[in-house]
C-alpha positions in Angstrom: 45.6 126.7 2.1 48.2 129.5 2.2 51.5 128.2 1.0 55.1 129.6 1.4 58.4 128.5 0.1 60.0 126.3 2.7 63.5 126.1 4.0 64.6 124.0 1.0 64.3 125.6 -2.4 61.5 124.2 -4.4 59.4 123.0 -1.4 56.1 124.5 -0.4 54.8 124.3 3.2 51.7 125.7 4.8 52.1 129.0 6.6 51.2 127.2 9.9 54.1 124.7 9.4 56.5 127.4 8.4 55.5 129.6 11.4 55.9 126.6 13.7 59.4 126.0 12.3 60.4 129.5 12.9 59.1 129.4 16.5 60.9 126.1 17.1 64.2 127.8 16.0 63.7 130.6 18.4 63.1 128.1 21.3 66.0 125.9 20.3 68.5 128.9 20.3 67.2 130.1 23.6 67.4 126.6 25.1 71.1 126.5 24.1 71.9 129.9 25.7 69.3 130.1 28.4 68.9 133.9 28.4 69.6 136.2 25.4 69.0 139.8 24.4 66.7 140.5 21.5 69.5 141.4 19.2 71.6 138.4 20.1 68.6 136.1 19.7 67.8 137.6 16.3 71.5 137.2 15.2 71.8 133.6 16.4 68.4 132.6 14.8 69.8 133.9 11.4 67.1 136.4 10.7 67.7 136.3 7.0 67.0 132.6 6.8 63.8 133.1 8.8 62.5 135.5 6.2 63.6 138.8 7.7 63.1 140.7 10.9 59.3 140.8 10.6 59.2 137.1 10.4 61.5 136.8 13.4 59.4 139.2 15.4 56.3 137.1 14.6 58.0 133.9 15.6 59.1 135.4 18.9 55.6 136.7 19.6 54.2 133.3 18.8 56.6 131.6 21.2 55.7 134.2 23.9 51.9 133.7 23.3 52.3 130.0 23.4 54.0 130.2 26.8 57.3 128.8 25.4 59.4 131.9 25.8 59.2 134.5 28.6 60.3 138.2 28.2 62.4 139.2 31.2 62.4 142.9 30.6 65.3 145.1 29.2 65.0 143.2 25.9 66.0 139.8 27.5 64.3 136.5 26.9 64.4 133.0 28.2 62.9 129.7 27.2 60.3 128.3 29.5 61.2 124.8 30.4 58.3 122.4 30.3 57.9 120.3 33.4 58.1 116.5 32.7 54.8 114.9 31.9 53.6 112.4 34.5 
């Protein structure tokens, strides 16, 4: 299993868990603001604490591929609200 230092010093988490945590942060920030530019989203997600710009880009791409975030063009993004489960 590939391990990575987690958000708390001295903790190790799997890369899948850490990637999911990063993606969840992107979704949470977008949910709070509805629509954000790429630069604003990166700033509000605190890129440094995510592991740098490459990690942020990966989290954003994961969220888009999972259908949780939608690119709107002109570097704008919105969260995809999930319909209530029946």
